[in-house]
C-alpha positions, 0 to 999 in steps of 0.5 A: 500500500502506498501512502503520502504523509504530510506534516504541518504541525511545526515550522518545519513542513515535511512530506514523505511517501511510504510503500508499505513500511518503507519510506521511499522518499521524503523532504522537509523544509523550515518555512516561514512564508509560502509554505503552501507553494513549497508543499504543493511542489513536494506533494507532486514530486512525492506522488510522481514516485508511486503508481497509485495512492492508497491513503494520505496522512496529515498532522495538523497544527499551527506550523507555517499554515 
């Protein structure tokens, strides 16, 4: 199963792609402004590494949003 995980709970925004229990790609960046633009690009990059998506996990919080 393929999962996209997104963390926006802190000023360090992160995106990861898992196939089963294995993380096959991740990226993170400290964002003060324009976290949404960075996140959109990284979500697209992560999704390009898998054939299909089975689920999305998101942590929410004050972070850069």
